TORKOL-4160 file (C-alpha; in steps of 0.2 Angstrom, whole numbers, padded with zeros to 4 digits, m for minus):
316
<pt num="1" X="m0167" Y="0267" Z="m0133"/>
<pt num="2" X="m0171" Y="0251" Z="m0127"/>
<pt num="3" X="m0159" Y="0246" Z="m0114"/>
<pt num="4" X="m0151" Y="0230" Z="m0119"/>
<pt num="5" X="m0155" Y="0214" Z="m0108"/>
<pt num="6" X="m0149" Y="0211" Z="m0095"/>
<pt num="7" X="m0136" Y="0192" Z="m0097"/>
<pt num="8" X="m0145" Y="0180" Z="m0086"/>
<pt num="9" X="m0137" Y="0175" Z="m0067"/>
<pt num="10" X="m0128" Y="0160" Z="m0066"/>
<pt num="11" X="m0135" Y="0146" Z="m0056"/>
<pt num="12" X="m0130" Y="0145" Z="m0040"/>
<pt num="13" X="m0119" Y="0131" Z="m0035"/>
<pt num="14" X="m0131" Y="0116" Z="m0021"/>
<pt num="15" X="m0128" Y="0117" Z="m0005"/>
<pt num="16" X="m0130" Y="0103" Z="0008"/>
<pt num="17" X="m0148" Y="0098" Z="0011"/>
<pt num="18" X="m0142" Y="0103" Z="0031"/>
<pt num="19" X="m0137" Y="0123" Z="0026"/>
<pt num="20" X="m0153" Y="0122" Z="0014"/>
<pt num="21" X="m0163" Y="0120" Z="0030"/>
<pt num="22" X="m0153" Y="0133" Z="0039"/>
<pt num="23" X="m0154" Y="0146" Z="0027"/>
<pt num="24" X="m0172" Y="0141" Z="0023"/>
<pt num="25" X="m0175" Y="0145" Z="0043"/>
<pt num="26" X="m0165" Y="0159" Z="0042"/>
<pt num="27" X="m0173" Y="0171" Z="0030"/>
<pt num="28" X="m0192" Y="0166" Z="0036"/>
<pt num="29" X="m0199" Y="0176" Z="0052"/>
<pt num="30" X="m0191" Y="0165" Z="0065"/>
<pt num="31" X="m0206" Y="0164" Z="0078"/>
<pt num="32" X="m0215" Y="0152" Z="0071"/>
<pt num="33" X="m0211" Y="0133" Z="0078"/>
<pt num="34" X="m0210" Y="0127" Z="0062"/>
<pt num="35" X="m0196" Y="0138" Z="0059"/>
<pt num="36" X="m0187" Y="0135" Z="0074"/>
<pt num="37" X="m0187" Y="0113" Z="0073"/>
<pt num="38" X="m0183" Y="0115" Z="0054"/>
<pt num="39" X="m0167" Y="0125" Z="0061"/>
<pt num="40" X="m0162" Y="0113" Z="0076"/>
<pt num="41" X="m0164" Y="0097" Z="0062"/>
<pt num="42" X="m0152" Y="0106" Z="0052"/>
<pt num="43" X="m0138" Y="0110" Z="0065"/>
<pt num="44" X="m0143" Y="0093" Z="0074"/>
<pt num="45" X="m0137" Y="0085" Z="0058"/>
<pt num="46" X="m0121" Y="0097" Z="0054"/>
<pt num="47" X="m0117" Y="0091" Z="0074"/>
<pt num="48" X="m0119" Y="0073" Z="0069"/>
<pt num="49" X="m0108" Y="0072" Z="0056"/>
<pt num="50" X="m0094" Y="0081" Z="0066"/>
<pt num="51" X="m0096" Y="0070" Z="0077"/>
<pt num="52" X="m0097" Y="0053" Z="0069"/>
<pt num="53" X="m0079" Y="0060" Z="0059"/>
<pt num="54" X="m0073" Y="0063" Z="0072"/>
<pt num="55" X="m0075" Y="0045" Z="0080"/>
<pt num="56" X="m0071" Y="0037" Z="0063"/>
<pt num="57" X="m0052" Y="0046" Z="0066"/>
<pt num="58" X="m0053" Y="0041" Z="0084"/>
<pt num="59" X="m0056" Y="0023" Z="0077"/>
<pt num="60" X="m0039" Y="0021" Z="0066"/>
<pt num="61" X="m0032" Y="0024" Z="0079"/>
<pt num="62" X="m0039" Y="0014" Z="0093"/>
<pt num="63" X="m0046" Y="0000" Z="0084"/>
<pt num="64" X="m0026" Y="m0006" Z="0077"/>
<pt num="65" X="m0021" Y="0000" Z="0097"/>
<pt num="66" X="m0032" Y="m0015" Z="0104"/>
<pt num="67" X="m0030" Y="m0027" Z="0091"/>
<pt num="68" X="m0013" Y="m0027" Z="0096"/>
<pt num="69" X="m0015" Y="m0025" Z="0117"/>
<pt num="70" X="m0026" Y="m0042" Z="0114"/>
<pt num="71" X="m0012" Y="m0051" Z="0103"/>
<pt num="72" X="0001" Y="m0047" Z="0115"/>
<pt num="73" X="m0011" Y="m0052" Z="0131"/>
<pt num="74" X="m0015" Y="m0067" Z="0119"/>
<pt num="75" X="0004" Y="m0071" Z="0120"/>
<pt num="76" X="0008" Y="m0069" Z="0137"/>
<pt num="77" X="m0006" Y="m0077" Z="0143"/>
<pt num="78" X="m0001" Y="m0095" Z="0132"/>
<pt num="79" X="0017" Y="m0091" Z="0140"/>
<pt num="80" X="0012" Y="m0093" Z="0157"/>
<pt num="81" X="0002" Y="m0107" Z="0154"/>
<pt num="82" X="0018" Y="m0114" Z="0153"/>
<pt num="83" X="0014" Y="m0127" Z="0139"/>
<pt num="84" X="0032" Y="m0125" Z="0130"/>
<pt num="85" X="0049" Y="m0119" Z="0139"/>
<pt num="86" X="0053" Y="m0102" Z="0139"/>
<pt num="87" X="0068" Y="m0106" Z="0126"/>
<pt num="88" X="0056" Y="m0111" Z="0111"/>
<pt num="89" X="0042" Y="m0098" Z="0116"/>
<pt num="90" X="0046" Y="m0085" Z="0124"/>
<pt num="91" X="0036" Y="m0070" Z="0132"/>
<pt num="92" X="0032" Y="m0051" Z="0125"/>
<pt num="93" X="0044" Y="m0046" Z="0141"/>
<pt num="94" X="0057" Y="m0059" Z="0131"/>
<pt num="95" X="0058" Y="m0052" Z="0113"/>
<pt num="96" X="0058" Y="m0034" Z="0120"/>
<pt num="97" X="0075" Y="m0038" Z="0131"/>
<pt num="98" X="0081" Y="m0045" Z="0116"/>
<pt num="99" X="0076" Y="m0031" Z="0103"/>
<pt num="100" X="0083" Y="m0018" Z="0117"/>
<pt num="101" X="0099" Y="m0029" Z="0118"/>
<pt num="102" X="0101" Y="m0029" Z="0099"/>
<pt num="103" X="0098" Y="m0012" Z="0098"/>
<pt num="104" X="0113" Y="m0006" Z="0109"/>
<pt num="105" X="0125" Y="m0019" Z="0098"/>
<pt num="106" X="0121" Y="m0011" Z="0082"/>
<pt num="107" X="0113" Y="m0025" Z="0073"/>
<pt num="108" X="0094" Y="m0022" Z="0071"/>
<pt num="109" X="0098" Y="m0003" Z="0065"/>
<pt num="110" X="0112" Y="m0012" Z="0052"/>
<pt num="111" X="0099" Y="m0024" Z="0047"/>
<pt num="112" X="0084" Y="m0014" Z="0047"/>
<pt num="113" X="0094" Y="m0002" Z="0037"/>
<pt num="114" X="0102" Y="m0013" Z="0025"/>
<pt num="115" X="0083" Y="m0022" Z="0022"/>
<pt num="116" X="0076" Y="m0008" Z="0015"/>
<pt num="117" X="0090" Y="0002" Z="0007"/>
<pt num="118" X="0088" Y="m0014" Z="m0005"/>
<pt num="119" X="0069" Y="m0019" Z="m0003"/>
<pt num="120" X="0067" Y="0004" Z="m0009"/>
<pt num="121" X="0080" Y="0002" Z="m0021"/>
<pt num="122" X="0075" Y="m0015" Z="m0030"/>
<pt num="123" X="0056" Y="m0009" Z="m0029"/>
<pt num="124" X="0060" Y="0007" Z="m0039"/>
<pt num="125" X="0071" Y="0000" Z="m0050"/>
<pt num="126" X="0055" Y="m0014" Z="m0053"/>
<pt num="127" X="0046" Y="m0001" Z="m0057"/>
<pt num="128" X="0056" Y="0007" Z="m0068"/>
<pt num="129" X="0059" Y="m0010" Z="m0080"/>
<pt num="130" X="0040" Y="m0017" Z="m0078"/>
<pt num="131" X="0029" Y="m0001" Z="m0082"/>
<pt num="132" X="0038" Y="0002" Z="m0102"/>
<pt num="133" X="0034" Y="m0016" Z="m0102"/>
<pt num="134" X="0018" Y="m0017" Z="m0096"/>
<pt num="135" X="0012" Y="m0001" Z="m0109"/>
<pt num="136" X="0019" Y="m0013" Z="m0121"/>
<pt num="137" X="0007" Y="m0028" Z="m0117"/>
<pt num="138" X="m0008" Y="m0020" Z="m0115"/>
<pt num="139" X="m0007" Y="m0007" Z="m0131"/>
<pt num="140" X="0001" Y="m0022" Z="m0144"/>
<pt num="141" X="m0010" Y="m0036" Z="m0145"/>
<pt num="142" X="0000" Y="m0050" Z="m0153"/>
<pt num="143" X="0014" Y="m0045" Z="m0140"/>
<pt num="144" X="0001" Y="m0050" Z="m0125"/>
<pt num="145" X="m0004" Y="m0067" Z="m0132"/>
<pt num="146" X="0014" Y="m0070" Z="m0135"/>
<pt num="147" X="0022" Y="m0066" Z="m0116"/>
<pt num="148" X="0004" Y="m0062" Z="m0106"/>
<pt num="149" X="0007" Y="m0084" Z="m0099"/>
<pt num="150" X="0024" Y="m0082" Z="m0097"/>
<pt num="151" X="0024" Y="m0064" Z="m0086"/>
<pt num="152" X="0009" Y="m0072" Z="m0076"/>
<pt num="153" X="0020" Y="m0090" Z="m0075"/>
<pt num="154" X="0032" Y="m0080" Z="m0069"/>
<pt num="155" X="0022" Y="m0071" Z="m0055"/>
<pt num="156" X="0012" Y="m0088" Z="m0045"/>
<pt num="157" X="0032" Y="m0096" Z="m0045"/>
<pt num="158" X="0038" Y="m0096" Z="m0028"/>
<pt num="159" X="0055" Y="m0081" Z="m0029"/>
<pt num="160" X="0063" Y="m0092" Z="m0018"/>
<pt num="161" X="0066" Y="m0104" Z="m0032"/>
<pt num="162" X="0078" Y="m0092" Z="m0040"/>
<pt num="163" X="0089" Y="m0088" Z="m0025"/>
<pt num="164" X="0099" Y="m0105" Z="m0030"/>
<pt num="165" X="0102" Y="m0101" Z="m0049"/>
<pt num="166" X="0106" Y="m0080" Z="m0044"/>
<pt num="167" X="0120" Y="m0088" Z="m0028"/>
<pt num="168" X="0127" Y="m0097" Z="m0045"/>
<pt num="169" X="0127" Y="m0083" Z="m0056"/>
<pt num="170" X="0132" Y="m0068" Z="m0046"/>
<pt num="171" X="0139" Y="m0078" Z="m0032"/>
<pt num="172" X="0137" Y="m0072" Z="m0016"/>
<pt num="173" X="0133" Y="m0055" Z="m0017"/>
<pt num="174" X="0120" Y="m0040" Z="m0017"/>
<pt num="175" X="0116" Y="m0043" Z="m0036"/>
<pt num="176" X="0110" Y="m0059" Z="m0031"/>
<pt num="177" X="0097" Y="m0053" Z="m0020"/>
<pt num="178" X="0092" Y="m0038" Z="m0031"/>
<pt num="179" X="0088" Y="m0054" Z="m0043"/>
<pt num="180" X="0076" Y="m0061" Z="m0033"/>
<pt num="181" X="0070" Y="m0045" Z="m0030"/>
<pt num="182" X="0069" Y="m0041" Z="m0046"/>
<pt num="183" X="0056" Y="m0056" Z="m0052"/>
<pt num="184" X="0045" Y="m0056" Z="m0036"/>
<pt num="185" X="0042" Y="m0039" Z="m0041"/>
<pt num="186" X="0040" Y="m0037" Z="m0062"/>
<pt num="187" X="0028" Y="m0050" Z="m0064"/>
<pt num="188" X="0015" Y="m0043" Z="m0054"/>
<pt num="189" X="0019" Y="m0022" Z="m0057"/>
<pt num="190" X="0014" Y="m0029" Z="m0076"/>
<pt num="191" X="m0001" Y="m0038" Z="m0072"/>
<pt num="192" X="m0007" Y="m0025" Z="m0064"/>
<pt num="193" X="m0005" Y="m0012" Z="m0075"/>
<pt num="194" X="m0014" Y="m0025" Z="m0087"/>
<pt num="195" X="m0029" Y="m0027" Z="m0077"/>
<pt num="196" X="m0030" Y="m0006" Z="m0076"/>
<pt num="197" X="m0029" Y="m0004" Z="m0095"/>
<pt num="198" X="m0043" Y="m0018" Z="m0097"/>
<pt num="199" X="m0052" Y="m0007" Z="m0085"/>
<pt num="200" X="m0055" Y="0009" Z="m0095"/>
<pt num="201" X="m0066" Y="0013" Z="m0109"/>
<pt num="202" X="m0065" Y="0010" Z="m0123"/>
<pt num="203" X="m0071" Y="0029" Z="m0126"/>
<pt num="204" X="m0054" Y="0036" Z="m0120"/>
<pt num="205" X="m0046" Y="0027" Z="m0132"/>
<pt num="206" X="m0058" Y="0038" Z="m0147"/>
<pt num="207" X="m0057" Y="0055" Z="m0142"/>
<pt num="208" X="m0038" Y="0050" Z="m0140"/>
<pt num="209" X="m0037" Y="0046" Z="m0157"/>
<pt num="210" X="m0050" Y="0060" Z="m0164"/>
<pt num="211" X="m0038" Y="0071" Z="m0153"/>
<pt num="212" X="m0025" Y="0062" Z="m0166"/>
<pt num="213" X="m0014" Y="0059" Z="m0151"/>
<pt num="214" X="0002" Y="0046" Z="m0157"/>
<pt num="215" X="0004" Y="0030" Z="m0145"/>
<pt num="216" X="0016" Y="0036" Z="m0135"/>
<pt num="217" X="0005" Y="0050" Z="m0131"/>
<pt num="218" X="m0010" Y="0039" Z="m0130"/>
<pt num="219" X="m0001" Y="0028" Z="m0118"/>
<pt num="220" X="0005" Y="0040" Z="m0106"/>
<pt num="221" X="m0005" Y="0054" Z="m0105"/>
<pt num="222" X="m0020" Y="0043" Z="m0108"/>
<pt num="223" X="m0020" Y="0028" Z="m0107"/>
<pt num="224" X="m0006" Y="0028" Z="m0089"/>
<pt num="225" X="m0017" Y="0043" Z="m0080"/>
<pt num="226" X="m0037" Y="0030" Z="m0083"/>
<pt num="227" X="m0025" Y="0013" Z="m0080"/>
<pt num="228" X="m0019" Y="0021" Z="m0064"/>
<pt num="229" X="m0030" Y="0012" Z="m0048"/>
<pt num="230" X="m0028" Y="m0006" Z="m0056"/>
<pt num="231" X="m0006" Y="0002" Z="m0057"/>
<pt num="232" X="m0008" Y="0004" Z="m0038"/>
<pt num="233" X="m0015" Y="m0013" Z="m0030"/>
<pt num="234" X="m0001" Y="m0019" Z="m0044"/>
<pt num="235" X="0013" Y="m0007" Z="m0036"/>
<pt num="236" X="0009" Y="m0015" Z="m0021"/>
<pt num="237" X="0009" Y="m0033" Z="m0026"/>
<pt num="238" X="0024" Y="m0030" Z="m0030"/>
<pt num="239" X="0030" Y="m0022" Z="m0014"/>
<pt num="240" X="0023" Y="m0038" Z="m0006"/>
<pt num="241" X="0032" Y="m0050" Z="m0020"/>
<pt num="242" X="0047" Y="m0039" Z="m0017"/>
<pt num="243" X="0049" Y="m0040" Z="0002"/>
<pt num="244" X="0048" Y="m0058" Z="0004"/>
<pt num="245" X="0058" Y="m0063" Z="m0010"/>
<pt num="246" X="0073" Y="m0052" Z="m0001"/>
<pt num="247" X="0070" Y="m0058" Z="0014"/>
<pt num="248" X="0070" Y="m0078" Z="0006"/>
<pt num="249" X="0087" Y="m0071" Z="m0001"/>
<pt num="250" X="0095" Y="m0066" Z="0014"/>
<pt num="251" X="0089" Y="m0080" Z="0023"/>
<pt num="252" X="0097" Y="m0091" Z="0010"/>
<pt num="253" X="0112" Y="m0081" Z="0003"/>
<pt num="254" X="0123" Y="m0080" Z="0018"/>
<pt num="255" X="0140" Y="m0070" Z="0018"/>
<pt num="256" X="0152" Y="m0067" Z="0004"/>
<pt num="257" X="0148" Y="m0046" Z="0002"/>
<pt num="258" X="0133" Y="m0047" Z="0005"/>
<pt num="259" X="0128" Y="m0036" Z="0022"/>
<pt num="260" X="0120" Y="m0039" Z="0037"/>
<pt num="261" X="0101" Y="m0036" Z="0032"/>
<pt num="262" X="0086" Y="m0044" Z="0044"/>
<pt num="263" X="0085" Y="m0062" Z="0036"/>
<pt num="264" X="0104" Y="m0064" Z="0041"/>
<pt num="265" X="0100" Y="m0059" Z="0058"/>
<pt num="266" X="0087" Y="m0070" Z="0054"/>
<pt num="267" X="0094" Y="m0083" Z="0051"/>
<pt num="268" X="0108" Y="m0079" Z="0064"/>
<pt num="269" X="0095" Y="m0086" Z="0078"/>
<pt num="270" X="0088" Y="m0101" Z="0067"/>
<pt num="271" X="0106" Y="m0106" Z="0070"/>
<pt num="272" X="0111" Y="m0102" Z="0088"/>
<pt num="273" X="0094" Y="m0107" Z="0092"/>
<pt num="274" X="0089" Y="m0092" Z="0101"/>
<pt num="275" X="0070" Y="m0091" Z="0101"/>
<pt num="276" X="0069" Y="m0071" Z="0105"/>
<pt num="277" X="0082" Y="m0066" Z="0092"/>
<pt num="278" X="0071" Y="m0076" Z="0078"/>
<pt num="279" X="0055" Y="m0066" Z="0086"/>
<pt num="280" X="0061" Y="m0053" Z="0083"/>
<pt num="281" X="0069" Y="m0053" Z="0066"/>
<pt num="282" X="0048" Y="m0059" Z="0061"/>
<pt num="283" X="0043" Y="m0045" Z="0072"/>
<pt num="284" X="0054" Y="m0032" Z="0062"/>
<pt num="285" X="0050" Y="m0039" Z="0046"/>
<pt num="286" X="0031" Y="m0039" Z="0048"/>
<pt num="287" X="0034" Y="m0019" Z="0055"/>
<pt num="288" X="0043" Y="m0012" Z="0039"/>
<pt num="289" X="0030" Y="m0021" Z="0030"/>
<pt num="290" X="0015" Y="m0014" Z="0039"/>
<pt num="291" X="0023" Y="0003" Z="0039"/>
<pt num="292" X="0026" Y="0004" Z="0021"/>
<pt num="293" X="0009" Y="m0001" Z="0018"/>
<pt num="294" X="0000" Y="0014" Z="0027"/>
<pt num="295" X="0016" Y="0028" Z="0028"/>
<pt num="296" X="0018" Y="0024" Z="0007"/>
<pt num="297" X="0003" Y="0016" Z="m0002"/>
<pt num="298" X="m0013" Y="0021" Z="0009"/>
<pt num="299" X="m0009" Y="0037" Z="0007"/>
<pt num="300" X="m0007" Y="0037" Z="m0010"/>
<pt num="301" X="m0020" Y="0027" Z="m0013"/>
<pt num="302" X="m0035" Y="0036" Z="m0004"/>
<pt num="303" X="m0028" Y="0053" Z="m0011"/>
<pt num="304" X="m0032" Y="0043" Z="m0028"/>
<pt num="305" X="m0048" Y="0037" Z="m0023"/>
<pt num="306" X="m0051" Y="0057" Z="m0016"/>
<pt num="307" X="m0047" Y="0065" Z="m0036"/>
<pt num="308" X="m0061" Y="0053" Z="m0045"/>
<pt num="309" X="m0072" Y="0057" Z="m0032"/>
<pt num="310" X="m0075" Y="0039" Z="m0025"/>
<pt num="311" X="m0070" Y="0039" Z="m0007"/>
<pt num="312" X="m0084" Y="0035" Z="0005"/>
<pt num="313" X="m0086" Y="0047" Z="0021"/>
<pt num="314" X="m0081" Y="0034" Z="0029"/>
<pt num="315" X="m0064" Y="0032" Z="0024"/>
<pt num="316" X="m0060" Y="0050" Z="0023"/>
């Protein structure tokens, strides 16, 4: 009886160019000069790629540190020129000494913890509010035409303008601070999500319709995952607006049951005319913002881009 034909072998996965060169050189006679040159070129390519990635990894650390050192040296040089009095423009060592004093008094820890707690809680609540609202406006065209201009107007409105109204409505309480944070973050997150939804290819919705997805399933399982890049940009902008709104509220709304945050520390330095305290507060506010970006949003964005194959070799 004739034997059954063997099933066709699966095609092997494509290998990198350098690996193919090395494999081809090893499978052929290794005595020829052409094969040796091909093997050497493949090894050189692999080594150069590894060295390039190593250099890129170090540059991510060394370049920011070098920029910081240059700025501190320029700051110290300007102070040493004596253009302004030291009480008006303190040097880096003066500010560092004041940070140590604030740490010893416990004010620095209290201010950072209070502001960071308010910022994170206010931002998370803003995300919980803005995400369903943004999905609703993106899915329902009449609602978007009705409320879209209002959301955009609220986004460009300086959130500090809400502080007087919030003080009148809620008094000198934490509710005033959170309200200002909400009004700064929510419009940015909504517009970011809507922008991400607008960039979704129409084929995605058609596939969902063919598969019989309901409106809720379409929004949660198709629209929201596909809109993640724009949504993430809205989240980053929302955090920036919420952090700035928080500092504005803490500077203006002082007293009552409002705790002592970084904005309160900054205002205290202004009242005391102590520039070392003012500069310490400014640098701490800047440091918290940078750390949140590096430790939270940058890894999430990198993972999202890598999962979609959009991460270039220079940023891996």
